[in-house]
N, C-alpha and C positions, 0 to 999 in steps of 0.2 A: 452542227452546221449543215450537215447533209439534209436533215429534215427541213430546214429553212429553205434550202435550194429547191427541194421538191415542192414545197408549199408555194413558193414563188413561181415555179414553172407551170403549175396546173391551175393557178388562180384565175378567176374571171375578172377580178378587180383588185388593184394594188394601190396602197397609199402609205406614204411615209409620214411620220410625225416626229418632230423634235420639240421636246418640252423642257422648259427651265423651271426649276423648283427651288424654293428656299424653305428649309425645314426649321424646326423649332430651335435648333442650336445655331441658327444663322449661317449655315453652310449652304453653298449654291451647288446644285446638281443639274446636269443635262442628261436627258435620256432620249434614245432613238428607238422608236417602235415601227414595226412593219405591220400593216393591216392587210389581210388578204380575204377575199370572199371565195368560198368553195361550197358549191351546192347550196347556195342561199344562206350560208352561215358565215358570220364575220369571225375571223380568227386573229387574235393579237399575238405578235411575236416580239418579245423584247430583244433588240439587237445589242444594245450596250447602255451602260450608265457610267457617268464619269463625274467626279467631284471637281468643281471649278474653283480656282483660287481667286479669280476676279470675276466681275460681272461678265455674263456671256455676251460676247460680241460675235460678229460673223466669222472672224478668224478662228475663234474657239470652237464654234459649231462646226465649221468646215473641217478643222483638225480632228475633232471627235468622230465625224463621219468617216474620215479616212482611216481611223484606227479600228473601226468596227470590222469584224471579219464577216 
C-alpha cells in the first residue's frame, strides 16, 4: 500500500476506473483500478477486486470503494 501512496503522490495525472465483469461461470465481479502517469508512462495499479452476489448498482460500487485500502 505504501508504494501506491507514493505513486499517487508523485503522479502528473490520476484516473480511477471501476469495471464490472461477468466471467464464463456467470459470476459478477467489480474491480477498481488506479491509473497514474509518471514521466510520460501510464502505470496501472489494481486496488481491489470483489465478487458481487447481485447486479452491480451504485450502492455496491460505493461499498466496494470504501473497502479498498
